[in-house]
C-alpha positions in Angstrom: 61.5 176.6 135.9 61.3 173.0 135.0 64.1 171.5 136.3 63.3 168.0 133.6 65.9 167.0 131.7 65.4 166.8 127.8 64.9 163.2 126.4 67.6 161.4 124.9 68.3 161.6 121.2 67.7 158.1 120.2 68.2 158.5 116.5 65.3 158.3 114.0 62.3 156.6 114.6 61.5 153.8 112.0 58.2 154.8 110.0 55.3 152.8 111.4 54.7 151.3 107.7 58.6 149.6 108.1 57.6 147.9 111.4 54.6 146.5 109.9 56.5 145.0 107.4 58.4 142.6 109.6 57.4 139.4 109.6 55.7 137.4 112.5 56.7 133.5 113.6 56.9 131.3 111.0 54.6 128.9 110.8 56.6 126.2 108.7 55.2 123.0 107.9 57.2 120.0 107.8 57.8 118.3 104.0 55.2 115.1 104.1 57.3 112.2 102.7 54.2 109.8 102.1 56.4 107.2 100.0 58.6 106.5 103.1 55.7 105.1 104.8 54.5 103.0 101.8 58.0 101.8 101.8 58.1 100.5 105.4 54.9 99.2 104.8 56.0 97.2 101.4 59.1 95.9 103.8 57.1 94.9 107.3 54.7 92.7 104.9 58.1 90.8 102.9 59.3 89.9 106.5 56.1 89.2 107.5 56.1 86.7 104.8 59.4 85.5 105.3 58.6 85.1 108.7 56.1 83.0 108.3 57.9 81.3 105.4 60.2 80.4 108.0 58.7 79.1 111.1 56.1 77.1 108.9 57.6 75.5 105.9 58.9 72.1 106.4 61.3 72.2 104.2 63.3 74.2 107.1 63.9 71.4 109.3 64.8 73.8 112.1 65.3 70.4 114.7 67.5 68.7 112.0 69.7 72.1 111.3 70.5 72.2 115.0 71.4 68.9 115.2 73.6 69.5 112.1 75.8 72.1 113.5 76.6 71.4 116.7 78.2 67.6 115.1 81.6 66.9 115.8 83.4 67.3 112.1 81.0 70.2 111.6 82.7 71.8 114.5 86.7 70.9 114.1 85.6 71.9 110.4 84.4 75.1 112.0 87.7 75.2 113.7 90.7 73.7 111.4 89.6 74.2 107.9 87.7 77.7 108.3 88.4 79.8 111.5 92.8 78.7 111.6 91.7 78.8 107.8 90.8 82.5 107.7 93.2 83.6 110.9 96.6 82.1 108.6 95.6 83.4 105.2 95.4 86.9 106.5 98.5 86.4 108.6 99.9 85.5 105.8 98.1 88.2 103.5 98.8 91.0 105.5 102.6 90.8 106.3 103.6 90.1 102.4 100.9 92.6 101.2 103.0 95.6 103.4 106.5 94.1 102.3 104.9 94.3 98.5 103.2 98.1 99.4 106.8 99.3 100.2 108.6 97.5 97.6 105.9 99.1 95.1 106.7 102.5 96.5 110.5 102.1 96.4 112.5 104.3 94.4 114.4 101.1 93.1 113.0 100.1 89.6 113.4 96.6 90.5 111.8 96.4 93.7 108.4 97.9 92.1 108.7 96.1 89.3 108.3 92.7 90.8 106.0 93.9 93.3 104.1 95.1 90.1 103.8 91.3 88.5 103.5 89.3 91.7 100.1 91.8 92.4 98.7 91.9 88.9 99.1 87.8 88.6 97.6 87.1 91.9 94.7 89.4 91.6 94.3 88.1 87.6 93.7 84.4 89.3 90.5 83.0 90.6 91.5 81.6 93.9 89.2 78.5 93.2 91.8 78.5 90.2 94.5 79.3 92.5 93.7 76.2 95.2 93.1 74.2 92.5 96.9 74.7 91.1 98.0 74.2 94.9 96.3 70.9 95.5 98.4 69.8 92.0 101.4 71.3 92.4 102.4 67.9 94.0 103.6 66.6 90.5 106.5 69.5 89.7 108.3 67.9 92.8 108.3 64.5 92.5 111.1 63.4 94.5 110.6 66.2 97.5 110.7 69.8 97.5 114.4 70.9 98.9 114.5 74.0 101.5 118.2 74.5 100.2 118.2 76.3 96.3 120.0 73.4 94.0 120.3 71.1 96.9 119.8 68.0 94.6 122.6 69.2 92.6 124.7 69.3 96.3 123.8 65.8 97.0 125.0 64.5 93.8 127.8 65.6 94.6 128.3 63.8 97.7 127.1 60.8 95.6 123.7 61.2 96.9 120.0 61.6 95.6 118.5 64.1 97.6 119.4 66.0 101.1 117.3 64.4 103.3 117.5 66.8 106.0 116.0 69.9 103.9 113.7 67.9 102.0 110.0 67.9 102.2 107.3 65.9 100.8 105.8 68.5 98.3 102.5 66.3 99.1 102.2 67.2 102.8 102.7 71.3 102.0 100.5 71.8 99.0 97.8 69.7 100.0 95.5 70.1 103.2 94.6 73.1 105.3 98.2 74.2 105.1 98.2 74.0 101.3 94.3 76.3 101.6 96.5 78.6 103.9 99.2 78.9 101.6 97.2 79.8 98.5 94.8 81.7 100.0 97.3 84.1 101.5 99.3 84.4 98.5 96.1 85.7 96.9 95.9 88.2 99.5 98.9 89.4 99.3 98.3 90.9 96.2 95.4 92.4 97.7 96.5 94.0 100.9 99.5 95.3 99.1 96.9 97.8 97.4 95.2 98.0 100.5 98.4 99.2 102.4 99.7 101.2 99.2 96.9 103.5 99.4 97.1 103.8 103.4 100.7 104.8 103.4 99.7 107.3 100.3 97.4 108.7 102.2 99.8 109.9 105.0 101.6 113.4 104.5 105.0 113.0 103.3 106.2 115.3 105.5 105.6 112.5 108.4 108.3 110.3 106.9 111.1 113.8 106.1 110.3 115.5 109.9 110.9 111.3 111.3 114.2 110.9 109.1 115.3 114.4 109.7 115.4 113.7 113.5 117.6 110.7 112.7 115.0 107.7 111.9 115.8 105.4 109.5 113.3 104.8 106.6 112.4 101.3 108.3 112.1 102.7 111.7 110.1 106.0 110.1 107.6 103.5 108.3 107.0 101.4 111.5 106.7 103.7 114.2 105.6 107.1 112.5 103.7 106.0 108.6 102.0 103.2 109.7 100.5 104.2 112.3 98.4 106.5 111.3 97.8 104.9 107.8 96.0 102.3 110.1 93.1 105.0 109.8 92.6 104.3 106.0 94.1 100.6 106.1 91.9 98.7 108.9 88.5 99.3 107.4 88.9 97.8 103.4 90.9 94.6 105.8 88.1 94.1 108.4 86.2 93.9 105.0 89.1 91.1 103.5 89.2 89.0 106.7 85.1 89.0 106.1 85.7 87.9 102.6 88.4 85.4 103.4 86.2 83.6 106.0 83.4 83.2 103.1 86.2 82.0 100.7 87.6 79.0 103.1 84.1 77.1 101.0 86.6 77.3 98.5 89.5 74.9 99.9 87.1 72.3 98.8 89.6 72.4 95.5 92.4 70.9 97.3 91.3 69.3 98.7 90.2 69.9 102.8 88.0 67.7 104.2 88.1 69.6 108.1 86.7 72.3 106.7 82.9 73.6 107.6 81.1 73.8 103.9 82.8 70.2 103.2 81.5 68.8 106.5 78.1 69.7 106.4 77.8 68.8 102.5 79.1 65.2 103.7 76.1 64.9 106.1 73.7 66.0 103.6 74.7 63.6 101.2 74.8 60.7 103.6 70.8 61.5 105.1 69.9 63.2 101.6 68.7 66.5 104.0 70.4 68.8 101.5 68.3 71.8 102.1 68.7 71.9 106.1 72.2 71.8 106.1 72.6 74.7 103.8 71.5 76.9 105.8 73.2 75.4 109.1 75.9 76.8 106.9 74.3 80.4 106.4 74.1 80.0 110.2 77.4 78.8 111.1 78.7 82.0 108.4 76.4 85.0 109.5 77.4 84.1 113.4 81.6 83.9 112.7 81.1 87.1 109.9 79.3 89.4 112.7 81.8 88.9 115.7 83.7 89.4 113.0 81.8 92.8 112.2 81.7 93.8 115.5 85.6 94.1 116.1 86.0 95.8 112.4 83.9 98.8 114.3 85.7 98.7 117.3 88.9 98.6 115.6 87.8 101.4 113.1 86.7 103.4 116.0 90.1 103.0 117.7 92.4 104.3 114.5 90.2 106.5 113.8 90.3 108.0 117.3 91.5 112.4 116.7 90.1 112.2 113.1 86.7 114.3 114.0 84.3 110.7 113.5 81.6 110.8 115.8 80.9 107.4 117.8 79.0 104.9 116.1 76.2 105.4 118.7 75.5 108.3 118.3 75.3 108.7 114.8 73.1 106.1 114.5 70.3 107.3 117.4 71.3 111.2 115.1 70.1 109.6 112.2 66.8 108.1 113.9 65.6 110.9 115.3 66.1 112.9 112.0 64.2 111.0 110.2 61.6 110.4 112.9 61.2 114.2 112.7 61.4 114.4 108.8 58.7 111.9 108.8 55.8 113.7 110.5 
């Protein structure tokens, strides 16, 4: 008697035809993109022509460009007019802008209406026109600008023409770098108000409600809970506004401001009849300053964007490059 075990029942055996119909290894052919290579060839040709123009055309006069860039008046204009003007205007713009955004979101119709009117007015006025008006505001205060409301009326009660300790020369306030900072800052506040308002609205209202339920005041909840979360939305457009402000400092000539980068380079070009090289020098300085600001902006975006699923800039760039190379085979 055989002791061999019966074979196990493994279920129905598929027909041989079904096995034959199974697909084998798919030999996928990558999609070809010939127009990509055509575009790259055109771009390389244009770059070659541009480099050739920069190196061979005598109109650039590179030696004069470098000399103009390092002149003491130009460096002073860069520090006092361009950089200081940008920092001062953005400090005023960001501070007033956040305050206007909070006012705009207030339940009080007076505060909301005032913020809306301010934003409407300064967004509608070109900055060149606004700075020109700032330079002429001294005509409104021929006796000086009173820091105390109704100061002249109070002085007349005591038999004086004006309160000397509370009166300043309006021409010193509205003319020069200070006037430019005030004008650009007031204009920037209108744009920053909309940016800050968008950032505040991006935060879940339940965050502030929870903070208030824990005993925080509205102001404290705004400072500690809402604004830190809103910075992820506020920082990128604020960086763009800062870069734009750096370029808009060239409009300070409307006041006029002489300690400014573009004004000083233009003056050198007028004296030496080297107009085009000084324009190139101005372009190079703006490229340097704005490139530094772009790096700072990217770092701030990475800092405030932590925990929101954003990939690192280097990783995203590497991934895009690898996918582009792989897709063009």
